[in-house]
C-alpha positions, 0 to 999 in steps of 0.5 A: 486493384483488389491486390492493392486494396488487400495489401493496404488492409494487411498493412493497416492490421500490421500497424494496429498490431505494432501499436498494440505491442508498443502499448503492452511493452510501455506498460510492462516497462513502467511496471518493471521500473516504477516505485512500489511502496510495500509494507513490512515488519511491524514492531510493538513498542509499548502496550502498557496499560494507561499508556498509548499503543506505540508501534513502528512499521517499516516499509520498502520501495521494491521498485527501481525508481524513487517514490516521490512526495510520499504520504501516509494516511491511516486509521485504526481501532482498538476494541473487542474482536466483533467491532475490530472484525467489522472494521477489517470488513470495512477496509475492503471499501477503503481502497476506492478512497485510497486511490483518490488521495493526493501525493504530498508536494515536497514530502518524503522521497523513498529510494529503492531498497537494496535486497528488500531491506526496509528503507522507511519507518513510521513511528505511530501512536495509536489513538486512546490508551491501552487498557487492561483488557488489551493487555489481557488479550481480550481486545484487538487492535487493527490498523489500515494505511494508504500511501500515495506517491509519485513515480515516473510522473504518475500518482500511485497508491498502496494500501495495507491492513494489520491487526495485533493481539497479545495472544497472536501477535501481528498478522495481516488482515484478510483484506486491504492489500492493494497497489495500482 
């Protein structure tokens, strides 16, 4: 009777191990095949005083499945470095908001990119006009964005932050790069 009990306990442990291994394999398969929206190159198109700041951001789907119903949410600030730094610091708290954003039913589909080539591009006009202090390098522009999209039947999110000054060019913020 004791041998039978021990055999049943071993069978139960083996079943639990198999269930755990199956769950790990399922997550691994999903992570390796799903869509992943990744930010890429930023090109500033216009920084003439009195005109809106215009720039283009390229994005890639680095995954193997299409990203469905892709929508982007963004905000930016053009100001003196202390105010821009405060905005960048606030970005770390924006991920919680990003994760609640819905995908856009009937929106853009982004197919997987070939060899990391950009597949999607947004032309963005920043709020407010460029002034002489921005052109002279005294002011900086920072931009935060969040993508919501569907892949493999689930909604996922990617976020990013970039800043730009005439003196430095485009650089990533030290925070704001997340994906789920």
